[in-house]
C-alpha positions, 0 to 999 in steps of 0.5 A, a space after each residue: 506412724 505418719 511415715 507409713 501414713 505419708 507414704 500409703 497416700 503417697 501410692 494412692 495419688 500414684 495410682 490414681 494419676 497413672 488412672 487417669 493418665 490410661 487412656 480408653 483404647 478407641 481414644 489411643 487409635 484415634 491419636 495414631 489414625 490422627 497422624 496420618 492426616 497430618 504432615 507430621 510424622 514419617 508415617 504419613 510422609 511413607 503414605 504418600 509415597 506408597 499412594 504414589 507407588 499405587 497410583 490411587 489413594 483408598 482415601 483411609 477414613 475412620 468413622 469416629 463414633 462416641 455411642 456411651 452404650 458401646 464397649 470398645 474393645 481390641 481395635 477398629 472394624 475394618 469395612 471391606 466393600 464390593 464391587 459396585 460400591 465404595 466407603 461413602 456408598 448409601 449401604 456402607 454409610 448406613 451400615 458404619 455411621 450405625 451401631 449395626 457395626 459396633 464401635 469406630 470403622 476404618 472405610 477405604 476405596 478400591 481403585 474401581 470404587 463408584 461415584 455416588 451422589 449425596 451418598 444415596 445416587 450412584 453415577 460414576 463407576 472407573 470399571 477399567 481399573 476391575 480386577 475382581 479380586 485381581 492384583 489390583 485389588 489385592 495389593 490395595 488391602 495389602 497398602 491399606 492394612 501396612 498403612 493401618 500397621 504402621 499407625 499402631 491403628 490395627 482392625 480387630 475386626 475384617 468385615 467383608 462383601 461380596 468381592 471385597 470377601 473373595 479380595 479378604 480371602 487372598 489377602 489373609 492367606 497372603 498374610 498367614 503363609 505366603 509363598 516365595 514369590 508372595 513374600 517377594 510382594 510383602 517385601 514390595 509394599 514394607 511388609 515382612 514377616 513381624 508386620 504380617 504376623 501382627 496384621 494376622 495376631 490383631 485379627 479377632 473376627 472375620 465377616 465373610 459375607 456372602 462373599 466371591 469364592 469363583 469368579 468363573 461360576 460368578 460370571 455365568 451366574 451374572 450373564 444366566 441372570 440378565 440374560 434369562 430369556 435367552 439362556 434359558 431356550 439356548 444355554 450353550 451361547 451362553 457356556 461356550 461363547 459369551 463367558 469364554 468371550 469375556 473372560 478372555 479377551 473383552 474383559 482382560 481388554 476393558 479391565 486390569 482382569 487376568 484369565 490366569 489368576 487365582 481365585 479367591 477360594 484358592 487361598 483358603 489353603 494358605 488359612 492354616 493355624 489361624 486362631 481368629 474367628 470365621 463367620 461366613 453368611 449365604 444368601 440362598 437364590 444369590 444372583 450376584 456371585 452364586 451359591 455353587 461353590 458355598 459347600 466348597 468354601 466351607 469344607 475348605 474352611 473347616 479343614 484349616 480352622 476347626 473350631 473357629 467357624 459358624 456359617 449361616 444361611 438365609 433366604 431373606 429379601 434382597 438376596 445378595 445384598 441382605 446379609 444385615 437382615 441376619 449379622 445386625 441381630 447377632 454381631 454384638 453378641 458375637 464379637 461380646 464373646 470375641 472381645 471385641 467391640 460390642 454394645 453394652 447391655 445383655 437384655 437384647 443381646 440375650 435372645 440371639 444365642 441359638 442364631 450364634 449356638 446353630 451357626 457354629 459348623 462341627 462336621 462330625 454333626 451335619 455335612 455342609 449342605 445339611 449344616 445350610 438348609 437346617 440354618 435356612 429353615 429355622 432364621 429366615 425370616 419369612 413375615 408377611 411385610 419383608 416378603 419379595 411379593 408383597 414389597 412388589 405390591 406396595 410399590 406398584 400400589 404408589 406408582 399408581 397412587 402417584 400416577 392418578 395423582 399427576 391425571 388429576 393435577 393435569 385436568 385441573 386448573 392448576 396443571 403440574 407445577 403450571 403445565 399441562 399435558 395431552 397427547 392424541 394419536 399423532 402429537 404431543 403438547 405441552 401448554 403454559 397454564 
């Protein structure tokens, strides 16, 4: 009897000790990621060589969040920024440091990442390094995920916006079903069949937010929105002269863009048999990448993903950059349904189920265009405070009040910071009070 008691006590002690040794998943990937920053492992030396070969340091960063209300599962989220942004830009920092992207987030820079003052004011962008979802961008993303694989820190969620979504389409296609030339490219960067399958199998969710789909369409949309008046009266200038000249001569000369490179949508044919969930989001009247190819993209993805495709569309104020208005509402519940990091409360997200169920794309129930229109009509936030005209009026009022304040200060004996201004038909005068 005494022997059985001792044996039972020993077993309980062993189980308790084993439980204490099991770290939370985020502690494991944080520890693995930290090794990349310390030159104590083989992987860290490989990273240095990889960046030298890339001729660019992506500055991979793990944004650690220790919010007790968040359950972290499966792996961190990989944030893939768009053209004109970087890992420290205002929008990126606001999303990645908050619970609008639940759990730890990995960020990095593409070669043409812009430079920002205190994460608020952009002041420089090396546009000569841009390839617009071309070879240079794709190789950067492949090098980043290879590095994360070496560190045992693979992301479970890919969160990609705009140009970042375009690169994601290409990288996923190449990793999932590479051609012979693409296999050679993967081997060049140390990604064999086992590594690429590990990367693909680790992905549970891909968010494609206002994605770049076709460069020609996006370029035409940019020209059309920037030269609206000229395009209205002389549309042939954009179609016959400006767009072809930019694509075939100016951009290849100034940047790494190759007019012969594949468009991001072309890689969807290599997305067959993916097991992860894909959330595809559009904003109507997208003035950056256009909505012209939205239906085509949905059609191609639905053929490859079967029941794993969710499509949302809204017309919220902010256009191309307004995706967080909807995504922030669904991300915790959608992540939870797919065993990824999420908020540890169900009360707040219980009301968001219709946003998700309505997004499930079933080709037999509706055409892509019908699905987009139905979702937008039901879920666009058309309240007064968010209306575009309301926000313009608020801005005008603020500017008017500030101008009025400056006027009265200038008329007072104190002046504006001790200075007074006067102007007549011929002269502008400044003097110290």
